C-alpha positions as CSV (number, residue, x, y, z in Angstrom):
1,X,52.4,4.5,24.1
2,X,49.1,4.5,22.7
3,X,49.9,6.8,19.9
4,X,53.0,4.9,18.9
5,X,51.1,1.5,18.7
6,X,48.2,3.2,16.7
7,X,51.1,4.7,13.9
8,X,52.4,0.9,14.0
9,X,49.1,-0.7,13.5
10,X,48.1,2.0,10.7
11,X,51.5,1.4,8.8
12,X,50.8,-2.6,9.0
13,X,47.3,-1.8,7.5
14,X,48.7,0.5,4.9
15,X,51.4,-2.5,4.0
16,X,48.3,-4.7,3.6
17,X,47.1,-2.6,0.7
18,X,50.2,-3.2,-1.4
19,X,49.9,-6.9,-2.2
20,X,46.7,-6.7,-4.4
21,X,48.6,-4.8,-6.9
22,X,51.5,-7.0,-6.7
23,X,49.4,-10.0,-7.0
24,X,47.8,-8.6,-10.2
25,X,51.2,-7.8,-11.6
26,X,52.6,-11.2,-10.9
27,X,49.5,-12.9,-12.4
28,X,50.0,-10.8,-15.5
29,X,53.2,-12.2,-15.8
30,X,52.0,-15.9,-15.5
31,X,52.1,-16.7,-11.8
32,X,49.4,-18.9,-10.7
33,X,47.4,-17.5,-7.9
34,X,47.6,-20.7,-5.8
35,X,51.4,-20.9,-6.1
36,X,51.7,-17.5,-5.3
37,X,49.7,-17.6,-2.1
38,X,51.4,-20.5,-0.7
39,X,54.9,-19.4,-2.2
40,X,54.6,-15.9,-0.4
41,X,53.8,-17.0,3.0
42,X,56.7,-19.7,2.9
43,X,59.1,-17.0,2.1
44,X,57.6,-14.8,4.8
45,X,58.1,-17.7,7.3
46,X,61.8,-18.2,6.0
47,X,62.6,-14.2,6.4
48,X,61.0,-14.1,9.7
49,X,63.0,-17.6,10.9
50,X,66.1,-15.8,9.7
51,X,65.2,-12.7,11.7
52,X,64.9,-14.7,14.9
53,X,68.1,-16.6,14.3
54,X,69.9,-13.3,14.0
55,X,68.7,-11.9,17.3
56,X,69.1,-15.0,19.5
57,X,70.5,-12.9,22.1
58,X,67.2,-11.0,22.7
59,X,64.4,-12.3,24.5
60,X,63.6,-15.5,22.1
61,X,63.2,-19.1,22.4
62,X,61.8,-18.4,25.8
63,X,58.3,-19.9,24.8
64,X,57.0,-23.0,26.1
65,X,55.1,-25.6,24.1
66,X,51.8,-24.3,24.9
67,X,52.4,-21.1,23.7
68,X,54.1,-22.0,20.4
69,X,51.2,-24.2,19.7
70,X,48.9,-21.3,20.2
71,X,50.8,-19.4,17.9
72,X,51.1,-22.1,15.3
73,X,47.3,-22.4,15.3
74,X,47.0,-18.6,15.2
75,X,48.3,-19.1,11.6
76,X,44.6,-20.7,10.7
77,X,43.6,-17.0,10.7
78,X,45.9,-15.7,8.4
79,X,45.8,-18.5,6.0
80,X,41.8,-18.5,6.2
81,X,41.8,-14.8,5.4
82,X,44.0,-15.3,2.3
83,X,42.3,-18.4,1.1
84,X,38.9,-17.5,1.7
85,X,39.1,-14.0,0.0
86,X,41.1,-15.3,-3.2
87,X,38.3,-18.1,-3.6
88,X,35.4,-15.3,-3.2
89,X,37.2,-13.4,-6.2
90,X,36.2,-16.5,-8.3
91,X,32.2,-15.9,-7.9
92,X,32.0,-12.1,-7.1
93,X,34.1,-8.8,-8.1
94,X,37.1,-7.5,-6.5
95,X,34.7,-4.2,-5.3
96,X,32.1,-6.5,-3.8
97,X,34.8,-8.7,-1.9
98,X,36.8,-5.7,-0.7
99,X,33.5,-4.1,0.7
100,X,32.7,-7.3,2.5
101,X,36.2,-8.0,3.8
102,X,36.0,-4.7,5.5
103,X,33.2,-5.8,7.9
104,X,35.9,-6.8,9.7
105,X,35.8,-3.4,11.6
106,X,32.5,-4.1,13.3
107,X,33.2,-8.0,13.5
108,X,36.2,-7.1,15.6
109,X,34.5,-4.9,18.1
110,X,31.7,-7.5,18.5
111,X,34.5,-10.2,19.3
112,X,36.3,-7.7,21.5
113,X,32.9,-7.4,23.6
114,X,32.4,-11.1,23.5
115,X,35.8,-12.4,24.6
116,X,37.3,-9.2,26.4
117,X,34.3,-7.4,27.5
118,X,35.7,-4.3,25.7
119,X,32.4,-2.0,25.2
120,X,33.2,0.3,22.1
121,X,33.3,4.0,22.9
122,X,31.2,6.5,21.3
123,X,34.1,7.8,19.4
124,X,34.9,4.4,17.8
125,X,30.8,3.8,17.0
126,X,31.2,6.9,15.1
127,X,34.3,6.2,13.3
128,X,32.7,2.5,12.2
129,X,29.6,4.3,10.8
130,X,31.7,6.9,8.9
131,X,34.3,4.2,7.8
132,X,31.4,2.0,6.4
133,X,30.1,5.1,4.3
134,X,33.8,6.0,3.0
135,X,34.0,2.3,1.9
136,X,31.0,2.4,0.1
137,X,32.2,5.5,-1.7
138,X,35.8,4.2,-2.2
139,X,34.5,0.9,-3.7
140,X,31.9,2.5,-5.6
141,X,29.6,-0.6,-5.0
142,X,26.5,1.1,-6.1
143,X,28.0,2.0,-9.7
144,X,29.9,-1.3,-10.4
145,X,28.6,-3.9,-12.9
146,X,28.4,-6.6,-10.5
147,X,26.8,-10.0,-10.4
148,X,26.2,-11.3,-6.7
149,X,26.8,-15.1,-5.9
150,X,25.7,-16.3,-2.5
151,X,28.6,-18.6,-2.4
152,X,31.2,-15.6,-3.4
153,X,29.4,-13.7,-0.9
154,X,29.7,-16.2,2.2
155,X,33.4,-16.6,1.2
156,X,34.4,-12.9,1.3
157,X,32.5,-12.4,4.6
158,X,34.2,-15.4,6.1
159,X,37.5,-13.9,4.9
160,X,36.2,-10.6,7.0
161,X,35.6,-13.1,9.9
162,X,38.9,-14.5,9.6
163,X,40.8,-11.1,9.5
164,X,38.7,-10.1,12.5
165,X,40.0,-13.1,14.4
166,X,43.7,-12.3,13.4
167,X,43.2,-8.8,14.9
168,X,41.9,-10.4,18.0
169,X,44.9,-13.2,17.9
170,X,47.7,-10.3,17.6
171,X,45.9,-8.3,20.4
172,X,46.0,-11.1,22.9
173,X,47.6,-14.5,22.2
174,X,51.1,-14.6,23.7
175,X,51.0,-10.8,23.7
176,X,54.2,-10.5,26.1
177,X,56.5,-12.5,23.4
178,X,58.9,-10.9,21.1
179,X,56.9,-9.4,18.2
180,X,59.1,-11.0,15.4
181,X,59.1,-14.2,17.4
182,X,55.4,-14.1,17.7
183,X,55.2,-13.4,13.7
184,X,57.6,-16.1,12.7
185,X,55.2,-18.9,14.8
186,X,52.1,-17.5,13.0
187,X,53.5,-17.5,9.7
188,X,54.9,-20.9,9.9
189,X,51.5,-22.0,11.2
190,X,49.8,-20.5,7.9
191,X,52.2,-22.2,5.7
192,X,50.9,-25.8,7.3
193,X,47.4,-24.7,6.8
194,X,47.9,-23.3,3.1
195,X,49.4,-26.5,2.4
196,X,46.3,-28.3,3.5
197,X,44.0,-25.7,1.9
198,X,45.6,-25.4,-1.5
199,X,48.2,-28.4,-1.8
200,X,46.0,-30.1,-4.5
201,X,46.0,-26.9,-6.7
202,X,49.7,-26.3,-6.6
203,X,51.4,-26.6,-10.0
204,X,55.0,-26.6,-10.7
205,X,55.1,-25.1,-14.4
206,X,55.8,-21.4,-13.3
207,X,58.3,-21.6,-10.5
208,X,60.6,-19.1,-12.2
209,X,57.6,-16.2,-12.1
210,X,56.5,-17.0,-8.4
211,X,60.0,-17.1,-6.9
212,X,60.6,-13.7,-8.6
213,X,57.3,-12.2,-7.0
214,X,56.9,-14.2,-3.8
215,X,59.8,-12.5,-1.9
216,X,58.4,-8.9,-2.5
217,X,54.9,-10.0,-2.0
218,X,55.9,-11.6,1.4
219,X,57.2,-8.5,2.9
220,X,54.2,-6.3,2.2
221,X,51.7,-9.1,2.7
222,X,53.0,-10.9,6.0
223,X,56.6,-9.9,7.3
224,X,55.9,-6.1,7.8
225,X,52.3,-6.0,8.6
226,X,52.6,-9.2,11.0
227,X,55.7,-7.7,12.9
228,X,53.3,-4.3,13.2
229,X,50.3,-6.0,14.3
230,X,52.1,-8.2,16.8
231,X,54.0,-5.0,18.4
232,X,51.1,-2.7,18.2
233,X,47.6,-4.6,18.6
234,X,48.6,-5.8,22.4
235,X,48.5,-1.8,23.4
236,X,45.1,-1.1,21.9
237,X,41.8,-2.0,22.2
238,X,40.5,-4.7,19.9
239,X,37.9,-2.2,18.4
240,X,40.4,0.6,17.9
241,X,42.7,-2.1,16.1
242,X,39.9,-2.8,13.8
243,X,39.3,1.0,13.1
244,X,43.0,1.3,12.3
245,X,43.0,-1.8,10.1
246,X,40.4,-0.3,7.8
247,X,43.1,1.5,6.3
248,X,44.1,-1.4,4.1
249,X,41.3,-0.4,1.5
250,X,42.4,2.9,0.6
251,X,45.9,1.8,0.4
252,X,45.0,-0.9,-1.9
253,X,43.0,1.7,-4.3
254,X,45.9,4.5,-4.0
255,X,48.7,1.8,-4.9
256,X,46.5,0.4,-7.7
257,X,46.6,3.9,-9.1
258,X,50.6,4.2,-8.5
259,X,51.5,0.6,-9.7
260,X,48.6,-0.3,-12.0
261,X,47.8,3.3,-13.3
262,X,44.0,2.5,-12.2
263,X,41.8,5.2,-12.6
264,X,40.8,7.1,-9.3
265,X,37.7,9.0,-9.4
266,X,36.6,12.0,-7.1
267,X,33.8,9.9,-5.4
268,X,36.8,7.3,-4.5
269,X,39.2,10.1,-3.4
270,X,36.2,11.3,-1.0
271,X,35.7,7.8,0.2
272,X,39.4,7.4,0.9
273,X,39.6,10.6,3.0
274,X,36.6,9.7,5.0
275,X,38.3,6.3,6.0
276,X,41.2,8.1,6.9
277,X,39.8,10.8,8.9
278,X,37.6,7.9,10.7
279,X,40.8,6.4,11.6
280,X,42.1,9.6,13.2
281,X,39.0,10.6,14.9
282,X,39.3,7.7,17.7
283,X,42.8,8.8,18.5
284,X,42.4,12.7,18.2
285,X,41.6,13.6,21.8
286,X,44.0,11.1,23.1
287,X,46.8,12.6,21.1
288,X,45.7,16.3,21.7
289,X,45.6,15.5,25.5
290,X,49.1,14.0,25.6
291,X,50.2,17.1,24.0
292,X,49.0,19.5,26.7
293,X,50.6,17.6,29.1
294,X,53.6,19.3,30.7
295,X,56.8,17.6,29.3
296,X,55.4,15.9,26.5
């Protein structure tokens, strides 16, 4: 079960790496960032609501009002992650923002220790160190032409904290509920919070462009990863979940190469491989042990 959960969370993190390129393509077609951000979360909520209504005979609609409220409030973490990351890009480069966002790996471990008394294993600590090394190589932070802004750094680091909180929430809040049901309530909550955050920035002069891109981005940025995290995270420790979520960074670089023809250097490839190997490392002993068991 743990191996399957790791694969599910891994796939969700890979999915999170795709929307960055899609956002850039949509912006190139004239879509406004604030409109696109709110519209894609709104589309995701509609998709998840429809999925829930097609599955009414399963373990759905069994939550009490307190549980529903917790999940709706959980949408704040998703909305905050997207909003803070988007805001940071107005002050610092994508490279620096990506590096700061990946600090969620060790932040998740700290939150897991504080709230759940989960002590990171030696393997997980080693993995985090190598993930940080791989992140620096993959983003080429020391070779990028960048100007640091205190405000931008604070916003990007805030997005990392929010992302870590989202990992914790999907790991613990109403964890026995159906994954699609959990994802639905979280996405609906995110819509409400994004309206509060971005309501005064919404314009209505690019609706056709937004409606063309928002549903596709919604699937990769909210629907699929949120279902994966809701399904897989409750079966993992927060530390391991945070490690797996770091796959988002190499995924973003790879899909930027595929979709946008952006150059990938040998240094970046080395960084990506280090991150991927670091993600596999904490699971390797468990996988080998499972294969050695009779009947497995």
